[in-house]
N, C-alpha and C positions, 0 to 999 in steps of 0.2 A: 660617146657614154664615159659621165665620169669614172673617174677612178675609186676602188672600193677602199673606206675608210679607215687608216691604222687607227687596229683595237693593240689595245694596251693590255699586258700581261707583267704578272705576277707573280714570284719567285718564294718558298718557304721551303728553307732546310729544316728538317725537325732532327737535332740532334744534340743529345745534352755535351756531346764531347765536345763538336761544332760549338756550339753553345760558350762552351769557359774558352774555345782555341777557335778560331774561325779560321784560321791558316789551314785547320782541317780538314778544309771542308774541300771539296775539287767539284763535288755535281753543279751550282752555278752554272759558275766559267762551260762544263759542257752541256747545259740548258741553253746559257745563252745561244749558244754554236747551231742548234739543231731550232731557233727561233728565227736568226740569222738567216740562214738556208733560206729559211722562208720568200726571202726579197723582197725588205718591205712591209710584207702582212702586219708585222706585229711588235712593238712597242712597249722592250719588259722595261717598265715604270719601278715595279717596288719589287725590292727581296728584303728576306731576313732572315736568321737563324732565332727558333726556340729550343728550348732543349723536350724532352718527350713528359710532356704533361699537358692531357687534356686541356683544360683550363686555359694553357698560355696561346696552344697552337688551335681552338677555336675565338678567343676575343681578337686574334689575326688573321682566323679569315674575314669575320664579321664587320673591322676596320674596312679590308680591305673592298669590301660587299654593299658597303651604303655611304651614301655623299653624294660628295660633289669629286671629292677624289677618287670614288669606283672602279676597279678596273674590269676586262670585259671575262678574265681567263686567270685561273689560280690554278697553280701545280704544288701540290707539294712533293718534296723528294724524305724517304728515308721513313721508320718505327711503322712498314706493311707488313713484317714476316710476323714469327712466331714465337722469339723471344719475351720474356719478361719485359713488359715495358714499351713491349709496338704496339700503342694506342692511336695510333695516327686514324685510322678508320674507323674504328669506334665515333671516336672524337670528331671526324668528320659525317660522318653517319648519322650523329645527332642532330644535329642543326640544318642539313639539306632539308629543303622544299618539295623535293620531286630528283627520285634518283635516275641515274643514266645508264641503265645494264648495257647497254648496247658498247660504251663507250668502255669498259673495263671487258664485255667479250674480246674486243677489237684488240687492244694490251694483253687480253693473254694468249691470245691465240697467239700472236706475233714473237710475245714473248717461248710458250712452249716450241714454235721452229726452231730456235735457237740453245736451247735446254729445258732437260724435264726441269730442273727445279723451278721453274717457273710457275709451279702449280702451288709452291709452298710461300707466293705473293699473295696479298688478299687488296688486291686493290679497289678503291670508292670514285664514283665521279655521281654527278647530281649537280643541281642552281642551285644557289641561296642568293636570297633578291638578283635577280635573274643575271649572275656571273655562275659560269661556269667553273668547279672547281674538279679535279682530275688528281685522283694520288698514287704516284710513284714509286717504286724502288727506290734503294740504293745504287751507288756504281752504274755501271752500267747499265742495269736494267730498267735504268731511268731515261738512259736513251732512248733504246731500245721501243719504251712505252709509248716514248711525248713521241716520236718519227712513227707509231702505228697512228696515228689520229689527227694529229697534227693537221694533216688534209683538208680534214672535216670541219675543224671548230671554230673555225670564221661566222659557216653555216651555223652547227650551233649557239654562235654567242649572240649572231645577228638576229635568227629566229626567238622567238619568244617563245616557248609553249605552250600550246593552246591547254586551256583548263576552264571544263564548265564547273558552274557552281549555283546554288539554286539556293535563294534567300527572298524572304519579305521583307518587304519597308512601312513598318507600320507606320498607316493611315499619316500620311505624307498631303496636305491639299495648301494652296498659298490661296485659300476663301476659307474662313472660318465665323463660326455663328454658330454659339454657348445656346442650349437652352435656358429661360429664365431661372436666377435661383440652385444649376449646375457648374459644369468645371470652367476653366480658369480662358477668359476669352485674345489672351496671348498666345498665340499656339505654340508648338511642343510636336507633337508628332501628328498631332492634326494641327498642318503648320501655318500660322497668320503671315500675312504681307511682310515678305524682310529680303532688303535690298540686300544685297552681296554688291564689295566685296562686306568682309565679314567685321562690321564698324563698330558692334556694339553697341549702335545706339541707328539702331531700324525703326523706322517710325509708321507703325499702323496706329488706327485707331483709339488713342486710349482716352484722347480728352484727358488729359494732362497736361497742355500745353504746349505740346511739342505737336501740332497741327494732324487735324484726319485727312485721309486718301480720301478721292472721290474718285467712285469708279461709273463711268458713265455709257459701260457693254456689258454686254453679259458674258461669262464665260462660254469661250467654243466647244464645239466637238473633238477634237485630235486625243488621242489619247496614249501617244508621247509626248515625254518634252525636251528641250531641245535638242538638237544634234550638231555637238560645238563643232562640228568641218566645214558646217553649212557656211559659219561666220554669223557676226552680228547681223547683216540683211535681212535673213534669213530668219534669225531666230523670231519665237512666237511672241506674239504680244500678248496675249492669255492668258492664266493656267489652263489646261486640260482638266483638272481633276477639278469634279465637283464636290461642293462646300457641305459638310457632315457638320449632325449636332451632334456638339461631344459625349450623349450616352450610345448615340450607333456608334462613335469609335471608340468606347469602352468597350459594348460590346464586341467587335469586330477583334480587337484586342484582343478577348479572351479567347471569341472563338479563332484567333490563326497564332498563338501563341503555340510553340512546339508544350506536348504535356511532359510533363516531371518524371525525368526515368528516374528508378528506383535502385540503390546502392546499398551496398552492406557496410557497417558502421561502427567501429570499434565505440566503445562506453567509455570516451576519456573525455577533457576538458573540450579537444574542438569537436565535441557532439554539439558547442552549446548555438545558440539558435539554427539547429536542425529541425527536420518535420516528420517525424515519425510514416512513415509509407505502408505500415502494418502495426497491428495490434498488438501491446506485448502481454505475456502471463509470466506469474512469479513462478520460476522455475526450483526454489526452494520452502517454506515457510521461515518464515518471520514470525516471533523468534524457529530455532531451530531446536532448543530445547526448552524443560520448567527453567524458569529461571527468574531467578528471585529482584523482588521490583525496592526492597529495600535492604541495608546493612543491619546483619541480626541473627540469628540463629535460626538452624532448620533442625524441625524435630517431626515425631512422631506422635498424631496428638491421639489419644488414648479414647474409648468410647464414649465414658463421660466429659469431653473436653476441658475439663483438671489439670492445667500446666503447673500449677504454683509446686516449688518446691527446690532444690540444688538435684544439679545432671551435674557430670563430666562432659568434660569438653572429647569430643574424637577424634575430629577429622577438623580438614579449614578448606574451604573451599570458595577460592578468587577466581576472580572474570578472568582471569590467564586461562590456557587449554589444559586439560589436564584431567586425573580421574581421579576420582572423588571416592572416599571411600564408604561401602556402604553403611546404612544407619540401622541401628535396631529401636528398638518401644524403650524408655528410659536413657538413650543416649542424644544428643545435641552436638551439632557441629557450625561452629562460627563457619558462617558467609556473608560474600558484596555484593554488591548492588552490579545483579546484570550476570551473577557466577550461577550455572547447573546446581539444584540441587541436587543432593546427593542422594542414591538408588534408593528407597524405603522413603525418604521425607516425603514429607503428609501436608508440613505449614510452616511458615517462616514467624516466628516471634522478634519485635522490634528491638537494635540495640537498645532503645530506649526503657524499654519494660522490663531491664536484668538488669541482674548486680554482681561484680564480681566477687566471688566468696576465697578462694586461692589461687595461687600462679605454682609455676614450676618452679623446682626446687634455686634453676638459675635466676630466675625473675619472669625470662625471655617472651615465656608462655600461657596461657587463662586455662589452670587444668579444674576449676569448678567455678560452673555460673548458675545462682541464682534466678531461675524465672518468674518473674508477677504476673501470669497471664491465666485466666480463668475462664472459661466456654470456649475456648479456641476452640473454632470449625479448621476442616481439611482445606487445602486450598488459599490459604491467606496470606495475604501477599508477595500471592507467585504469579508471575506470566505465565501462561500454557503456552505449549507450540503454536504457531502455527495464528495468534489470536491475536496477532495483527496482521496477518498478509497470510493466507489461507494457499500453500501449494495448488499450480495450476488457475488462480483467478485471476481475470485480468487487471491488472494495473495501470494500463497508458495506453489510451484510444489511439487510432489513424485520424492524425490531422495534428494530433498536439504539437506542442511546437517544446524543447527542450530549452528551458528560460539559463543568463546566467545565474541563477540566484543561489539555486545548488537545487533546487528539491528534487528536479525530476531525474539524474544526473544520482543522486542519494537513493533516493530508491528504489534506482537500476542498478546500483550498487547492493544492495539491502537483499534483496531475493536474485544474487547470481548470475543477470544478465549480461554478458561480456560482449555478447554483440546486439545491434539489432537493426533493421531494412527501414532505410530513410529516406526521402528525395537528397536527391544532388539539388546543392549548389548552385546556379551559372557564374559566369567567371561572365565579367563583365568588360572587354575594352571602350578607353574613349578615347575620342579621335577633334580634335582641330582642323580647321580647312582654312586654305585662304595663304596667297602672297604679301599678303598685308602682317599676319599675321606671328608675331617672337614671343621668344619663353620670357615667361613674364618678371626671371628674375635677371633678364638684360643687364648688362655697367651699361649708367652713361643717361644719357639724353637719347630719346625717340628720334627718330628721322620723319623727315614729315610727313603720315598716312602708314604708320609704326601703329602698331596696337597690341597691346600686353597682353597675353593671351590668358584670361580671367579664369575664362570657361573649365578650362581640362581640370582645373587644380580645384574648383570649386563641384566640380563632379565626380572624381575621384574619390574626394570626400564627401558626399551625398552618397555613393554607392558604397562607400566601407562605412559612413555610419550606419546605414540598413546590413549590414551583417553581408557583407553580397565582395565576394574576390574582385577588386578593381585592377584592369591593368593600362597601363598608359601606353598608346598607340602613339602619342605624338601628334607632331603636326602635317597635313596633307598638301603640298602646293596644289595650285591653278592651274593640273597639270592633268586631261584626260590620263595618260598610262601609270603619270604618278598617282593618280588617287586611286584606280582601279589595283592596281599593284599593293598598295599601304590595305586598300580592303581586302583582297586577297590573302596578303601576310597576315591579317588580323584574324582571321575567323580562320586558320591554323590552330591560334594559341587562343578564344574568348568564344563563348555561347552568341552572344548577344555583344552587339557594336554601338555606338553613344555617338552620332556626332555633331556640331555645333558648327552652321552654318553654309555656304552656298549648297542653298535650297529653295529662291527666288528666282526672280524670271530675270536674271541679267546676263548676259553673253561669259562671263565669268563662275557661271553657280553651275557645277559642273556635277554636282554626285546626285541629283535622282537621273541624269542622260548617262553617267555609267553605270549604276543601277541596273537601269531596263537596258541601255546596248552594248554593254563592256562585258556585267555578270550575269545577263539573264532574267533578272529579278523583274518584280511586279508592284512597281510605285502606286501608294494607294491600295493596299495588302493584297501581296502574291498570294497564288491558290497553289503553291510548290514549296511551301515553305520548308526550310531544312529552320536556317537560323535569322532570327531577325535583325534588321537595324531602325534604332527612331535617330533621324534626325532632328533634331532640335534650332532653336531661333539663334542668331548672332550673340543674340543681344541678351549680357548677363542675368538680368534680373527670369527674364523668358525663358533662358535657358533649367533653370533652377527648378522654377516655377513650373513650370511643364515636365521636367525631369519625373514630380512628387505626384502629378496630375499621369502622369501615360507609362509612362517607362516604370514607375516602381507595381506597379496593380500587373504587368507584364514578365515581374522579378519575379512577384509574388506566384503566380501561374507557375510559370520554373517552376517554381521550387516548392510547390504542393501545398502554402500557405492560406487560410483562409479568415475570414475574407481578405481578398485582395485587397489591396493599397493604404490610405490614409483611412483614422480614426475622423469621424465628425461629432461633433459633438452644440448645443445650443449653447452661443456667448449673448451680452447685450455688453451694446456698443458705449463706452467711458465716454463719446465726444458724438459729434454732426460728422458721417463721412458725405463728400460730395460723388453725386452716383454720375457714371455714365449717361446721354439722353439715350445713345442709337441703342449700346449691347452694354448685359450684364456682365462685369468684371469679377476678378480674384483678389484682393487687396490682401499684399503684404501688410499680416499685423500680428500684435503681441499682448496673446490672450496671458492673463493670470489669473488665481485665484481670491480673493480680498480674505479678510477675517470671520465675514459672513459665511462665506463658504461658496460663494457664487463667481463666475466666471466673467470677468469682461475685461471688452477686445479695446485695446488703441493702435491707432495708423501707426507705418515706422516712418514716415512722411511720405512724399513724392512717389507716385506709383508709375511713373516711364519705365519700361520694360527695360533699357541702358542705364536705367537707376541703381546699380548694385550695392548701394547703399542700403537700400530700401528693404536689404534682403539681410541686414547685418545683424538686427534683433527679432526679427519675423518669425516666428513657431505655430505663426499660423495662416492661411488661407481664407478672410471672411470671403462668402458667397454674395456680392453684392448684384441685385435687380437693377435693373436700368432705370433710369427715373428721372425726370425735369431737375424738382431740386435735395439739399441732402439728405441725409437717415437720419433720424435725431435720437439724442442720447437716451442712451434706455431700452433703446428696440432691441430683438431681440432677433441675431441671423444665426447661421451653422458655418461653424467655422471646421476646416480641415486642416487638424495638429499635424507640421511636421515637424518635428521636438517637444522636447516635454514644457510642460507649463509650470510657470516658474511662482512661486507666493509674492504679495503685493510688499 
């Protein structure tokens, strides 16, 4: 029997005093003695001191629990009491993936056997990124607590806790054929042939100079993807998933996307982009009082309507809040636009229909004004209560979107609505997969086989452009356990995950096996769906195109927006377009509006799925049918708009 592997441990001292003077701490040496007493089972590889600051504690714990240098166990000491600044338990609890209450119980029991003051300690234990974390008290209590659990910790560190995660992956298939005139032929949620590694240059039959794939057999009847544990010699030679027409895929996306959740949202600028989940009615009349619509003079109109003559100015009514003096027949009040009418006033004479006759002795105010109006009627130049919006009337409907132009927010503010029911907008995580993928900003030259990660930054940008919060989930390597943990961690942070790469038939294409075999999901539309995964191709152009075709409609369904997906408009081809002989395609194009008001489309160039340059100026996807020859200049096709139209 081989010896058990040595486990790596780290000690974190939480103390502002020790952070300023490390010699003040004796806990590290004490805890090292406990580890050494276990006969070589532990290597205390890391130790550090941080002040009593939540962010500093969390930053150090996260650093030790991820990456190549991660440790199996972290013990903290200090900051677990009731004093001001004892925030270690709160700092740790906020970042744990899973709590471990049994360890806490064991530590408290051991300490209580020594002193009743142990009940004043607030220990926390749990798992972060497969690293076990335990908070210990300071001084002698640290030794007692660690000794209480040290025998069981190797088992805890080597045995990853099981967890059930139900999810669905929306429409993945290694073979795909769209109906003529419908969606993109280079897959996405509906997956085309895609060769891993995630090379950004897979070859599926686009017919654009990079070779068509030849298939001599039909898909088999297997129901699960490759089992990575069986090795490449036992992997399937054909996709187990049937081909889908795109309309069918979109229907299934709508059917299996979780229904939108309703939340109460404050009426402020953060509401922009939200969809109303309920009708909204006016809480108040607009205006709430009889108001003047001009600068002039409020008057009491006599029965004959004759207002010619000179009148004393007895009051002033400004738009600023205040009480206006009641007005009598034969008196007038100067009034500004939007100001409330004084009590008793029945009409307003415009300042243009008056002449100043006299001023006060100091010259600061009007004393008398001559009115030049005859035939005056009541209610002239007056905005009546509720004349714009009456209290109780519906001002916005369920399903309407709050735009950033300001009109909807202004309307809600005007009628006194402070909160509305809206659909919660999903948070979207974006993950790249593959051992060959490196960060896009890696300095220096790439090694043979390395590929810069263009997909992640591209999709994060696209998600945010469409108004959704995007979370960068990084790069997952081609190891089943690693990918599983990244997906599990991702779903604790987001509602939807978008991945690129790892979805073909290669021995390192681990995404579908991980979803099916490790996470209990169902590839090609799960029936127990809680959160969806969209697994897009590794090629940059295909990834971005399929995001707009398949992922965006699901995000719209999740956020209550209708109609879902990108808008479609007819456009005229500005030059000849080559067609694919075997199948319809979605051609990346630039649509612009001419001086005649008509929309025209021009190609962005080569359409290989790996040709990321073809997306640079593209604001549309042209729905092109299959055919032998080119589609000629002047032909009208449908264009799916993925960005604003520009003038010529």
